[in-house]
MARBA-3410 file (N, C-alpha, C, O; in Angstrom, 1 decimal):
204
0.8,-1.2,0.1,0.1,0.0,0.0,0.9,1.2,-0.1,1.8,1.3,0.7 ~ 0.6,2.4,-1.0,1.2,3.7,-1.2,0.1,4.9,-0.8,-0.9,5.2,-1.4 ~ 0.4,5.4,0.1,-0.2,6.8,0.3,0.7,8.1,-0.3,1.9,8.2,-0.4 ~ -0.4,8.8,-0.8,0.3,10.1,-1.4,0.1,11.0,-0.2,-0.9,11.1,0.4 ~ 1.2,11.6,0.0,1.2,12.5,1.6,1.8,13.9,0.9,2.8,14.1,0.2
0.6,14.9,1.3,0.7,16.5,1.3,0.6,16.8,2.6,0.0,16.1,3.4 ~ 1.2,18.0,2.9,1.3,18.1,4.1,0.1,19.6,4.2,0.4,20.7,4.6 ~ -1.0,19.2,3.7,-2.0,20.5,3.8,-2.9,20.1,4.4,-3.5,21.1,4.7 ~ -3.6,18.9,4.9,-4.8,18.7,5.6,-5.6,18.3,4.6,-6.7,18.3,5.1 ~ -5.8,18.0,3.3,-6.7,17.6,2.5,-6.9,16.2,2.4,-6.1,15.5,3.0
-7.8,15.6,1.8,-7.7,14.2,1.6,-7.6,13.6,0.2,-8.1,14.0,-0.8 ~ -6.6,12.4,0.2,-6.1,12.5,-1.1,-6.6,10.7,-1.3,-6.4,10.0,-0.3 ~ -7.0,10.4,-2.2,-7.3,8.8,-2.4,-6.0,8.0,-2.3,-4.9,8.4,-2.9 ~ -6.1,7.0,-1.5,-4.9,5.8,-1.6,-5.4,5.0,-3.0,-6.5,4.6,-3.3 ~ -3.8,4.9,-3.8,-4.1,4.2,-5.0,-4.2,2.6,-4.7,-3.5,1.9,-4.0
-5.4,2.2,-5.5,-5.9,0.8,-5.5,-6.9,0.5,-4.3,-7.6,-0.5,-4.3 ~ -7.0,1.4,-3.4,-8.0,0.8,-2.7,-9.1,2.1,-2.7,-9.0,3.2,-2.2 ~ -10.0,1.3,-3.4,-11.3,2.4,-3.3,-11.9,3.0,-2.4,-12.6,2.2,-1.8 ~ -12.1,4.1,-2.0,-13.1,4.7,-0.8,-12.2,5.1,0.1,-12.8,6.0,0.7 ~ -10.8,4.8,0.5,-10.1,5.0,1.4,-8.9,6.3,1.0,-8.0,6.3,0.1
-9.2,7.0,1.7,-8.2,8.6,1.7,-7.6,8.7,2.9,-7.9,8.2,4.0 ~ -6.6,9.6,2.7,-5.6,10.0,4.1,-5.2,11.6,3.8,-5.2,12.1,2.6 ~ -5.0,12.1,5.0,-5.0,13.7,5.2,-3.7,13.6,6.0,-3.5,12.8,7.0 ~ -2.9,14.6,5.4,-1.4,14.8,6.7,-1.8,16.3,7.0,-2.5,17.0,6.3 ~ -1.1,16.6,8.0,-0.9,17.8,8.8,0.4,17.7,9.5,0.7,16.6,10.1
1.3,18.8,9.6,2.6,19.0,9.9,2.3,19.8,11.6,2.1,21.0,11.6 ~ 2.3,19.3,12.6,2.2,20.2,13.5,3.3,20.9,13.8,3.1,22.1,13.7 ~ 4.4,20.6,14.3,5.7,21.4,14.4,6.6,20.4,13.6,6.2,19.5,12.9 ~ 7.9,21.0,13.9,9.3,20.6,13.1,9.3,19.1,13.8,10.3,18.4,13.3 ~ 8.7,18.4,14.4,9.0,16.8,14.7,7.7,16.2,15.1,7.7,15.1,15.6
6.5,16.9,14.7,5.5,16.0,15.0,4.3,16.2,13.9,3.8,17.3,13.7 ~ 3.8,15.1,13.1,3.1,15.0,12.0,1.7,14.3,12.3,1.7,13.3,13.1 ~ 0.6,14.5,11.9,-0.7,14.1,12.3,-1.3,13.4,10.9,-0.9,13.9,9.8 ~ -2.1,12.2,11.0,-2.9,11.8,9.8,-4.3,11.3,10.1,-4.4,10.9,11.2 ~ -5.0,11.2,9.4,-6.5,11.1,9.7,-6.9,9.8,8.0,-6.6,10.0,6.8
-7.4,8.9,8.4,-7.7,7.8,7.4,-9.2,7.7,7.5,-9.9,7.4,8.5 ~ -9.7,7.9,6.2,-11.2,7.7,6.0,-11.5,6.6,5.2,-10.6,6.2,4.4 ~ -12.6,5.9,5.4,-13.3,4.8,4.1,-14.7,5.5,3.7,-15.5,5.7,4.6 ~ -15.0,5.8,2.6,-16.1,6.5,2.2,-16.9,7.7,2.9,-18.0,7.9,3.1 ~ -15.7,8.4,3.4,-15.7,9.7,3.9,-15.7,9.6,5.5,-15.8,10.6,6.2
-15.6,8.3,6.1,-16.1,8.1,7.7,-14.8,8.2,8.0,-14.0,8.0,7.2 ~ -14.4,8.7,9.5,-12.9,8.2,10.1,-12.9,6.9,10.3,-13.9,6.3,10.8 ~ -11.7,6.3,10.0,-11.3,5.0,10.6,-10.4,4.8,11.4,-10.2,3.8,12.2 ~ -9.7,5.8,11.2,-8.6,6.0,12.3,-7.7,7.3,12.1,-7.6,7.9,11.0 ~ -6.9,7.5,13.2,-5.8,8.8,13.0,-4.5,8.5,13.8,-4.5,7.7,14.8
-3.6,9.2,13.4,-2.2,8.6,13.7,-1.6,10.0,14.0,-2.0,10.9,13.3 ~ -0.8,10.0,14.8,0.3,11.0,15.4,2.0,10.3,15.1,2.4,9.2,15.6 ~ 2.6,11.1,14.3,4.4,10.7,14.2,4.8,11.7,14.9,4.5,12.9,14.9 ~ 5.8,11.1,15.8,6.7,11.8,16.1,8.2,11.5,16.1,8.6,10.4,16.4 ~ 8.9,12.4,15.7,10.2,12.1,15.5,10.9,13.0,16.7,10.6,14.1,17.1
12.1,12.1,17.0,12.6,12.2,18.5,14.1,11.8,18.3,14.3,11.2,17.2 ~ 15.3,12.1,19.2,16.5,11.6,19.7,17.2,12.2,18.0,17.9,11.7,17.1 ~ 16.7,13.6,18.2,17.6,14.1,17.2,17.7,13.6,15.4,18.5,13.7,14.5 ~ 16.3,13.0,15.3,16.0,12.2,14.1,16.3,10.8,13.8,16.3,10.3,12.7 ~ 16.6,10.1,14.8,17.1,8.8,14.7,16.1,8.0,15.2,16.2,6.8,15.0
14.9,8.5,16.1,13.7,8.0,16.4,12.2,8.3,15.8,11.8,9.4,15.9 ~ 11.6,7.3,15.3,10.1,7.7,15.1,9.2,7.0,15.7,9.2,5.8,15.6 ~ 8.0,7.6,16.5,7.1,6.8,17.1,5.5,7.3,16.4,5.1,8.5,16.2 ~ 4.7,6.2,16.1,3.8,6.0,15.5,2.6,5.5,16.3,2.6,4.3,16.7 ~ 1.3,6.6,16.5,0.7,6.1,17.6,-0.5,6.4,16.4,-0.8,7.4,15.8
-1.1,5.1,16.4,-2.3,5.2,15.6,-3.7,4.6,16.4,-3.6,3.5,16.8 ~ -5.0,5.5,16.5,-6.3,5.5,17.1,-6.8,4.9,16.0,-6.7,5.6,15.0 ~ -7.3,3.8,16.0,-8.5,3.3,15.2,-10.0,3.2,15.6,-10.3,2.9,16.8 ~ -10.8,3.5,14.8,-12.1,3.5,15.2,-12.6,2.1,15.4,-12.6,1.4,14.4 ~ -12.9,1.6,16.5,-13.3,0.2,16.3,-14.7,0.0,16.7,-15.2,0.7,17.6
-15.4,-1.0,16.1,-16.7,-1.1,16.0,-17.4,-1.7,17.4,-18.6,-1.6,17.6 ~ -16.5,-2.2,18.2,-16.9,-2.5,19.6,-17.0,-1.1,20.6,-17.7,-1.1,21.6 ~ -16.2,-0.1,20.1,-16.1,0.9,20.8,-15.1,1.0,21.8,-15.2,1.9,22.7 ~ -14.0,0.4,21.8,-13.1,0.3,22.5,-11.9,1.2,22.1,-11.4,1.1,21.0 ~ -11.5,2.0,23.0,-10.6,3.4,22.9,-9.1,2.4,22.8,-8.5,2.0,23.8
-8.7,2.1,21.8,-7.6,1.3,21.3,-6.6,2.3,20.7,-7.1,3.2,20.0 ~ -5.2,2.2,20.9,-4.2,2.8,20.7,-3.2,2.1,20.4,-2.8,1.4,21.3 ~ -2.6,2.0,19.2,-1.6,1.0,18.8,-0.3,2.2,18.8,-0.6,3.3,18.5 ~ 1.0,1.7,19.1,2.3,2.5,19.1,3.3,1.5,18.6,3.5,0.4,19.0 ~ 3.9,2.1,17.5,5.1,1.4,17.0,6.3,2.2,17.3,6.2,3.4,17.4
7.3,1.5,17.5,8.5,2.5,17.7,9.7,1.9,16.6,10.0,0.7,16.6 ~ 10.2,2.9,15.7,11.2,2.8,14.6,12.5,3.3,15.1,12.6,4.0,16.2 ~ 13.4,3.0,14.4,14.8,3.4,14.3,15.3,4.0,12.8,14.8,3.6,11.7 ~ 15.9,4.8,12.8,16.2,5.5,11.1,17.2,4.7,10.7,18.3,4.8,11.3 ~ 16.9,3.9,9.4,18.2,3.7,9.0,18.4,4.1,7.5,19.0,3.3,6.8
18.0,5.1,7.0,18.5,6.1,6.0,17.9,7.3,6.3,16.9,7.4,6.9 ~ 18.7,8.3,5.9,17.8,9.7,5.6,18.3,10.6,7.1,19.2,10.0,7.8 ~ 17.9,11.6,7.5,18.3,12.4,8.8,17.5,13.7,9.0,17.0,14.2,8.0 ~ 17.4,14.1,10.0,16.9,15.2,10.6,15.4,14.8,11.2,15.0,13.7,11.5 ~ 14.7,16.0,11.2,13.4,15.8,11.9,12.2,15.2,10.8,11.0,15.0,11.0
13.1,14.9,9.4,12.0,14.9,8.1,11.6,13.3,8.4,12.3,12.5,9.1 ~ 10.2,13.2,7.7,10.0,11.5,7.9,10.6,10.8,6.6,10.5,9.6,6.4 ~ 11.2,11.6,5.7,11.8,11.1,4.5,13.2,10.0,4.8,14.1,10.3,5.5 ~ 13.1,9.1,4.2,13.9,7.9,4.8,13.0,6.6,4.7,11.9,6.4,4.1 ~ 13.9,5.7,5.6,13.4,4.3,5.8,13.8,4.1,7.5,14.7,4.6,8.2
12.6,3.2,7.8,12.6,3.2,9.3,12.1,1.7,9.6,11.1,1.1,9.1 ~ 13.1,1.1,10.6,13.0,-0.4,10.8,12.3,-0.4,12.4,12.7,0.0,13.5 ~ 11.2,-1.0,12.0,10.2,-1.1,13.5,11.1,-1.9,14.7,11.9,-2.8,14.2 ~ 11.0,-1.7,16.0,11.8,-2.2,16.9,11.0,-2.6,18.1,11.4,-3.2,19.1 ~ 9.4,-2.0,17.9,8.9,-2.5,19.2,7.4,-2.1,18.9,7.0,-1.2,18.2
6.7,-2.8,19.4,5.1,-2.5,19.1,4.2,-3.0,20.5,4.5,-4.0,21.1 ~ 3.1,-2.3,20.9,2.3,-2.3,21.9,0.8,-1.9,21.3,0.5,-1.4,20.2 ~ -0.1,-2.4,22.3,-1.2,-2.0,22.1,-2.2,-1.8,23.2,-2.1,-2.7,24.1 ~ -3.0,-1.0,23.4,-3.9,-0.4,24.7,-4.8,-1.4,24.8,-5.2,-1.5,25.9 ~ -5.3,-2.3,23.8,-6.5,-3.3,23.4,-5.8,-4.6,23.1,-5.2,-4.7,22.1
-5.9,-5.6,24.1,-5.4,-7.1,23.6,-5.8,-7.2,22.6,-7.0,-6.9,22.4 ~ -4.9,-7.8,21.5,-5.6,-7.9,20.0,-6.4,-9.6,19.8,-6.1,-10.5,19.0 ~ -7.3,-9.6,20.7,-8.0,-10.9,20.8,-8.6,-11.5,19.5,-9.1,-10.7,18.7 ~ -8.6,-12.8,19.2,-9.3,-13.0,18.2,-9.8,-14.2,18.3,-9.2,-14.9,19.1 ~ -10.8,-14.8,17.6,-12.0,-16.0,17.3,-11.9,-17.0,16.2,-12.4,-16.7,15.1
-11.2,-18.1,16.5,-11.2,-19.0,15.3,-12.3,-20.1,15.4,-12.6,-20.7,16.5 ~ -13.1,-20.3,14.3,-14.2,-21.2,14.4,-14.2,-22.1,13.0,-13.8,-21.7,12.0 ~ -14.7,-23.1,13.2,-14.8,-24.1,12.1,-16.4,-24.0,11.4,-17.3,-24.3,12.2 ~ -16.7,-23.7,10.2,-17.6,-23.9,9.4,-17.1,-24.4,8.3,-16.2,-24.0,7.6 ~ -18.2,-25.6,8.1,-17.7,-26.8,7.2,-16.1,-26.9,6.7,-15.3,-27.5,7.5
-15.5,-26.3,5.6,-14.0,-26.8,5.6,-13.3,-25.6,5.6,-12.3,-25.3,5.0 ~ -14.1,-24.8,6.3,-13.3,-23.1,6.4,-13.0,-22.9,7.7,-13.7,-23.5,8.5 ~ -12.0,-22.2,8.2,-11.6,-21.6,9.5,-11.9,-20.2,9.3,-11.4,-19.7,8.4 ~ -12.7,-19.6,10.1,-13.0,-18.2,10.2,-12.2,-17.6,11.3,-11.9,-18.2,12.4 ~ -11.8,-16.1,11.0,-10.9,-15.6,12.0,-11.6,-14.3,12.2,-11.4,-13.3,11.4
-12.2,-14.2,13.2,-12.9,-13.1,14.0,-12.4,-12.4,15.0,-11.9,-12.9,16.0 ~ -12.5,-10.9,14.8,-11.8,-9.9,15.8,-12.9,-9.0,16.1,-13.4,-8.2,15.4 ~ -13.2,-9.2,17.5,-14.1,-8.5,18.2,-14.0,-7.0,17.9,-15.0,-6.3,17.8 ~ -12.8,-6.6,17.9,-12.4,-5.0,17.9,-12.8,-4.6,16.7,-13.3,-3.5,16.7 ~ -12.8,-5.2,15.6,-13.1,-5.0,14.4,-14.8,-4.9,14.2,-15.4,-4.0,13.5
-15.2,-5.9,14.7,-16.6,-6.3,14.5,-16.9,-7.0,13.5,-17.9,-6.8,13.0 ~ -16.1,-8.0,12.9,-16.0,-8.7,11.8,-15.0,-9.8,11.5,-14.0,-9.9,12.2 ~ -15.3,-10.6,10.5,-14.3,-11.9,10.3,-13.3,-10.9,9.3,-13.7,-10.2,8.4 ~ -12.0,-11.1,9.7,-11.2,-10.5,8.9,-10.4,-11.4,8.0,-9.4,-10.9,7.4 ~ -10.7,-12.7,7.9,-10.2,-13.7,7.0,-11.0,-15.0,7.4,-11.5,-15.3,8.6
-11.0,-15.8,6.2,-11.3,-17.4,6.4,-10.1,-18.1,5.6,-9.7,-17.6,4.7 ~ -9.8,-19.0,5.9,-8.8,-20.3,5.3,-9.1,-21.5,5.0,-9.4,-22.1,6.0 ~ -9.1,-21.9,4.3,-9.2,-23.3,3.5,-7.7,-24.2,3.2,-6.8,-24.0,2.3 ~ -7.8,-25.2,4.3,-6.4,-25.5,4.3,-6.2,-26.8,3.2,-6.2,-28.0,3.4 ~ -6.0,-26.1,2.0,-5.9,-26.9,0.9,-5.1,-26.4,-0.4,-5.1,-26.9,-1.6
-4.2,-25.2,0.1,-3.3,-24.6,-0.4,-3.5,-24.1,-1.7,-2.5,-24.1,-2.5 ~ -4.7,-23.7,-2.1,-5.3,-23.0,-3.3,-5.2,-21.5,-2.9,-5.1,-21.1,-1.8 ~ -5.4,-20.7,-4.1,-5.5,-19.1,-3.7,-6.6,-18.7,-3.8,-7.2,-18.8,-4.9 ~ -7.2,-18.1,-2.7,-8.8,-17.5,-2.9,-8.6,-15.9,-2.6,-7.7,-15.4,-1.9 ~ -9.6,-15.2,-3.1,-9.6,-13.5,-2.9,-9.8,-13.3,-1.7,-10.7,-13.9,-1.1
-8.9,-12.4,-0.9,-9.0,-12.0,0.1,-10.1,-10.6,0.3,-10.1,-9.5,-0.4 ~ -10.9,-10.8,1.2,-11.9,-10.1,1.2,-11.8,-9.2,2.8,-12.5,-8.2,3.0 ~ -11.2,-9.6,3.4,-11.4,-8.8,4.8,-11.2,-7.6,4.8,-11.0,-6.9,3.8 ~ -11.2,-7.0,6.4,-11.1,-5.8,6.6,-10.0,-4.8,5.7,-8.8,-5.1,5.4 ~ -10.6,-3.8,5.3,-9.3,-2.9,4.5,-8.6,-3.8,3.5,-7.4,-3.6,3.4
-9.1,-4.7,2.7,-8.5,-5.6,1.9,-7.9,-4.7,0.6,-8.5,-3.7,0.3 ~ -6.9,-5.2,0.1,-6.5,-4.3,-1.1,-6.9,-5.1,-2.3,-6.8,-6.3,-2.2 ~ -7.3,-4.5,-3.3,-7.8,-5.2,-4.8,-6.8,-6.2,-5.1,-5.7,-6.1,-4.6 ~ -7.3,-7.4,-5.9,-6.0,-8.3,-6.4,-5.1,-9.0,-4.9,-4.2,-9.8,-5.0 ~ -5.7,-8.7,-3.9,-4.9,-10.0,-2.6,-5.6,-10.8,-2.7,-6.9,-10.8,-2.9
-4.6,-12.1,-2.8,-5.4,-13.5,-2.7,-4.2,-14.2,-1.6,-3.0,-14.0,-1.6 ~ -5.1,-15.2,-0.7,-3.9,-15.8,0.4,-4.7,-17.4,0.1,-5.8,-17.7,-0.2 ~ -3.7,-18.1,0.4,-3.5,-19.4,0.5,-3.2,-20.3,1.8,-2.2,-19.9,2.5 ~ -3.7,-21.1,2.1,-3.3,-21.7,3.7,-3.1,-23.5,3.6,-3.9,-24.2,2.9 ~ -2.2,-23.9,4.2,-1.8,-25.4,4.3,-1.4,-25.7,5.6,-0.6,-24.9,6.1
-1.9,-26.8,6.1,-1.5,-27.4,7.3,0.0,-27.8,7.0,0.5,-28.2,5.9 ~ 0.6,-27.6,8.3,2.2,-27.9,8.7,2.2,-29.2,9.3,3.1,-30.1,8.9 ~ 1.1,-29.6,10.4,1.0,-30.4,11.1,-0.1,-30.3,11.7,-0.8,-29.3,11.5 ~ -0.6,-31.3,12.7,-1.4,-31.8,13.7,-2.2,-30.2,14.0,-3.3,-29.8,13.9 ~ -0.8,-29.6,14.6,-1.4,-27.9,15.5,-0.6,-26.9,14.8,-0.1,-25.9,15.5
-0.4,-27.0,13.5,0.4,-26.0,12.9,-0.5,-25.6,11.3,-1.3,-26.3,10.7 ~ -0.1,-24.4,11.1,-0.5,-24.0,9.7,0.2,-23.0,9.2,0.6,-22.1,10.0 ~ 0.3,-22.9,8.0,0.9,-21.8,7.1,-0.1,-20.8,6.2,-0.9,-21.4,5.5 ~ -0.1,-19.4,6.1,-1.0,-18.7,5.4,-0.1,-17.6,4.6,0.5,-16.7,5.2 ~ -0.1,-17.7,3.3,0.8,-16.8,2.5,-0.2,-16.0,1.6,-1.2,-16.5,1.0
0.2,-14.6,1.7,-0.8,-13.5,1.1,0.2,-13.2,0.0,1.4,-12.9,0.0 ~ -0.9,-13.3,-1.4,-0.5,-12.8,-2.4,-1.0,-11.3,-3.2,-2.2,-10.9,-3.1 ~ -0.2,-10.7,-3.7,-0.5,-9.6,-4.8,-0.3,-10.0,-5.7,0.8,-10.4,-6.0 ~ -1.3,-10.1,-6.7,-1.1,-10.6,-7.8,-0.6,-12.5,-7.9,-1.4,-13.3,-7.5 ~ 0.4,-12.8,-8.3,0.8,-13.9,-8.2,2.2,-13.7,-7.2,3.0,-14.7,-7.1
2.4,-12.9,-6.8,3.8,-12.5,-6.1,3.5,-12.8,-4.6,2.3,-12.4,-4.2 ~ 4.2,-13.2,-3.9,3.7,-13.9,-2.2,4.2,-12.5,-1.4,5.3,-12.1,-1.7 ~ 3.7,-12.0,-0.6,3.9,-10.8,0.2,4.1,-11.0,1.4,4.7,-10.2,2.0 ~ 3.2,-12.3,1.9,3.4,-12.1,3.7,3.1,-13.6,3.9,2.2,-14.1,3.2 ~ 3.9,-14.3,4.9,3.6,-15.4,5.0,3.7,-15.3,6.9,4.5,-14.8,7.7
2.5,-16.1,7.2,2.0,-16.2,8.6,2.2,-17.7,9.0,1.7,-18.5,8.2 ~ 2.9,-18.0,10.1,2.6,-19.4,10.5,2.3,-19.3,11.9,3.0,-18.6,12.8 ~ 0.9,-20.2,12.1,0.1,-20.2,13.3,0.5,-21.4,14.2,0.7,-22.3,13.3 ~ 0.7,-21.8,15.2,1.2,-23.0,15.7,0.9,-23.3,17.2,1.6,-22.8,18.0 ~ -0.2,-24.0,17.6,-0.5,-24.1,18.9,0.2,-25.4,19.7,0.5,-26.5,19.3
0.4,-24.6,20.9,1.1,-25.6,22.0,0.7,-27.3,22.3,-0.5,-27.5,22.4 ~ 1.4,-28.1,22.4,0.8,-29.6,22.7,-0.1,-29.7,23.8,-0.8,-30.8,24.0 ~ -0.1,-28.6,24.7,-1.3,-28.4,26.0,-2.5,-27.8,25.4,-3.6,-28.0,25.9 ~ -2.3,-27.0,24.1,-3.7,-26.5,23.8,-3.5,-24.9,24.3,-4.3,-24.2,23.7 ~ -2.6,-24.1,25.4,-2.9,-23.6,25.6,-2.5,-21.8,24.9,-3.0,-20.7,25.0
-1.6,-22.1,24.3,-1.2,-20.9,23.9,-1.0,-21.2,22.2,-0.9,-22.3,21.8 ~ -0.9,-20.3,21.6,-0.7,-20.2,20.1,0.5,-19.0,19.6,0.3,-17.8,19.9 ~ 1.5,-19.3,19.0,2.4,-18.4,18.6,2.2,-18.3,17.0,2.2,-19.2,16.2 ~ 2.1,-17.1,16.8,1.8,-16.7,15.3,3.3,-15.8,15.2,3.8,-14.9,15.9 ~ 3.9,-16.5,14.1,5.0,-15.9,13.4,5.1,-15.2,11.9,5.1,-16.0,11.1
5.2,-14.0,11.5,5.0,-13.6,10.3,6.3,-12.9,9.8,7.1,-12.4,10.6 ~ 6.4,-12.7,8.6,7.4,-12.4,8.0,7.3,-12.2,6.4,7.0,-13.1,5.6 ~ 7.8,-10.7,6.1,7.6,-10.6,4.7,8.2,-11.2,3.6,9.4,-11.3,3.6 ~ 7.4,-11.8,2.4,8.2,-12.8,1.5,9.4,-12.7,0.9,10.3,-13.6,0.6 ~ 9.4,-11.1,0.8,10.4,-11.0,-0.4,11.9,-10.0,0.4,12.7,-9.4,-0.2
11.8,-10.2,1.7,12.9,-9.3,2.4,13.3,-10.2,3.3,12.6,-11.2,3.7 ~ 14.4,-10.1,3.7,15.1,-10.8,5.0,15.0,-10.1,6.3,15.7,-10.4,7.2 ~ 14.1,-9.2,6.4,13.9,-8.9,7.9,13.5,-9.7,9.0,12.7,-10.6,8.6 ~ 13.7,-9.7,9.9,13.5,-10.6,11.3,12.0,-10.5,11.3,11.3,-9.5,11.4 ~ 11.6,-11.9,11.2,10.1,-12.2,11.6,9.3,-11.5,13.0,9.7,-11.3,14.2
8.2,-11.3,12.4,7.6,-10.6,14.0,7.3,-12.0,14.5,7.3,-13.0,13.8 ~ 6.9,-12.0,16.1,6.6,-13.1,16.6,5.4,-12.5,18.1,5.6,-11.6,19.0 ~ 4.5,-13.2,17.8,3.3,-12.9,19.1,2.8,-14.3,19.5,2.3,-15.2,18.7 ~ 3.0,-14.3,20.8,2.1,-15.4,21.5,1.0,-15.3,22.8,1.0,-14.8,23.9 ~ 0.0,-16.0,22.2,-1.2,-15.5,22.3,-1.7,-17.0,23.4,-1.4,-18.2,23.1
-2.7,-16.4,24.8,-3.3,-17.4,25.5,-4.2,-17.6,25.3,-5.0,-16.7,24.9 ~ -4.6,-19.0,25.4,-6.4,-19.3,24.9,-7.1,-18.8,26.1,-6.7,-18.8,27.3 ~ -8.4,-18.2,25.7,-9.3,-17.7,26.6,-10.4,-18.6,27.1,-11.3,-18.8,26.3 ~ -10.6,-19.1,28.4,-11.8,-19.8,28.6,-13.2,-19.4,28.0,-14.2,-20.2,28.3
END
């Protein structure tokens, strides 16, 4: 996804995502704010803070949740290219945290696994463990995106996202032998970046 950024507070469409717009405003020399809309309705706001002499970036995102949760997602980055307080350059994420737990519910319907996120109020995606590619129609889906899923064992599966025929993201979900935790490992398919890893606890 690529957004067109102009620091004038006006809404500009996101190429390839119908109905999505984003606006940007420069608050001061080191603080920037953004507003994301879908079909004219605000779905999230962002605040970007450059610090440590331009070496670090804090991204604070407040999404509008269907269930009314007052959530705030925070991602910390360090600069790998560029200089000064400008956002221009390349940033590497080093940590992430959220005010609201990233709870999700997995259910089985016929031959599909449905992954429902209460904070979005919808099923983000479904999986058929046959290795075939299916259109991805989840929350904020980018046109032309597909996904394929396959079992790796009794307690593990792999899900791969595609843009056209090109794999873009790979996620492995593994349940512990006692069934109490799930480890989710995600990495981009075409880069050598370190994978992100989340461990979830099963709720009663």
